[in-house]
C-alpha positions in Angstrom: 4.9 8.7 -3.0 4.7 7.2 -6.3 7.5 5.7 -8.6 5.2 5.3 -12.0 1.8 6.5 -13.3 -0.6 3.7 -14.5 -2.8 4.4 -17.3 -6.6 2.7 -17.0 -5.6 -0.5 -19.5 -3.0 -1.2 -16.9 -5.5 -1.3 -14.0 -7.8 -3.3 -16.0 -5.5 -6.3 -16.7 -4.7 -6.4 -13.0 -8.4 -6.4 -12.3 -9.3 -8.5 -14.6 -5.9 -11.2 -14.5 -4.8 -10.7 -18.2 -1.2 -10.8 -19.5 1.3 -8.4 -18.2 -1.2 -8.2 -14.7 2.5 -10.1 -12.5 4.3 -7.1 -13.7 1.8 -4.4 -13.2 1.2 -6.3 -9.6 4.5 -5.9 -8.8 4.4 -1.9 -8.9 0.8 -1.1 -8.2 1.7 -0.3 -4.4 3.8 2.6 -5.9 1.7 4.0 -8.8 -0.6 7.3 -9.2 -3.2 7.3 -11.8 -4.8 10.6 -13.1 -8.3 11.1 -12.0 -9.5 11.0 -15.5 -8.1 7.5 -15.6 -9.8 6.2 -12.5 -12.6 7.6 -13.7 -12.3 5.6 -16.7 -11.6 2.4 -14.8 -14.9 3.0 -12.5 -17.2 3.1 -16.0 -15.8 0.0 -17.0 -16.3 -2.0 -13.6 -19.6 0.2 -13.8 -20.8 -1.0 -17.4 -19.7 -4.5 -16.4 -22.7 -4.5 -13.2 -20.7 -4.1 -10.6 -22.3 -2.0 -7.9 -20.8 1.3 -6.6 -19.9 0.3 -3.4 -17.9 -2.4 -4.6 -16.0 -0.6 -7.0 -15.1 1.5 -4.2 -13.9 -1.1 -2.4 -11.7 -2.2 -5.5 -10.1 1.3 -6.0 -9.3 1.5 -2.5 -8.2 -2.1 -2.6 -5.9 -0.6 -5.0 -4.1 2.2 -2.6 -3.1 4.1 -6.0 -2.1 7.8 -5.2 -5.1 9.3 -7.3 -3.5 12.8 -8.8 -6.1 15.6 -9.8 -6.2 16.6 -13.4 -5.1 20.4 -13.2 -4.0 23.1 -15.4 -1.1 21.9 -16.3 -1.8 18.5 -16.8 -4.8 20.0 -19.2 -2.1 22.2 -21.1 0.6 19.5 -21.3 -2.5 16.9 -22.6 -3.8 19.5 -25.1 -0.1 20.1 -26.7 0.3 16.4 -27.0 -2.6 16.3 -29.2 -1.2 17.0 -32.7 1.8 14.2 -32.1 -0.4 12.0 -31.3 -3.4 12.3 -33.2 -2.3 10.0 -36.5 -2.1 6.7 -33.8 -5.6 7.7 -32.5 -4.4 8.7 -29.0 -7.8 9.3 -26.5 -8.2 12.0 -24.5 -8.0 9.4 -21.3 -4.5 7.9 -22.7 -3.2 11.7 -23.3 -4.1 12.9 -19.7 -2.1 9.9 -18.6 1.2 10.9 -20.7 0.8 14.2 -19.5 1.1 13.2 -15.8 3.5 11.1 -16.6 5.8 13.8 -18.3 4.6 16.4 -15.1 5.9 13.6 -12.7 8.5 12.6 -14.9 7.7 9.0 -13.9 7.5 5.7 -16.3 4.5 5.2 -17.8 2.4 2.1 -17.3 0.3 0.5 -20.1 -0.7 -2.8 -22.0 -1.6 -0.2 -25.4 0.7 -1.4 -28.0 0.6 2.0 -30.1 2.5 4.0 -26.8 5.8 2.2 -27.8 6.4 4.5 -30.9 5.5 7.6 -28.7 8.8 9.8 -28.3 7.6 11.9 -25.0 11.1 12.6 -22.8 9.6 9.5 -20.1 9.9 6.2 -19.8 6.8 4.2 -21.5 6.3 0.4 -20.3 4.0 -1.6 -22.4 3.3 -4.7 -20.5 2.1 -6.9 -23.1 
């Protein structure tokens, strides 16, 4: 069972060994990710020219709990739009936050804009 939710930026920071990756590495074994955000990670890896089979292995090795985007999350993500539009959060960002709210778990991101949000859950910005 997961203890935190990670967004695509956190996973990519870990894979690219960017600032904050050490903290993410400590949490990744107990992390969940929305299927929406997993798709974002896969897209970035594919854009970088990594073959599909390698991407599948990378994702498998992360051992993330992948949570399918469902109707409840869709509703919550949609309802976040008015409150987050002014800071430019994407659908993927809102999907991640919605999952954190649904699971009542801290959300891990590298996006500093999220530190200004008051969602009723902990948001940890790792850089």
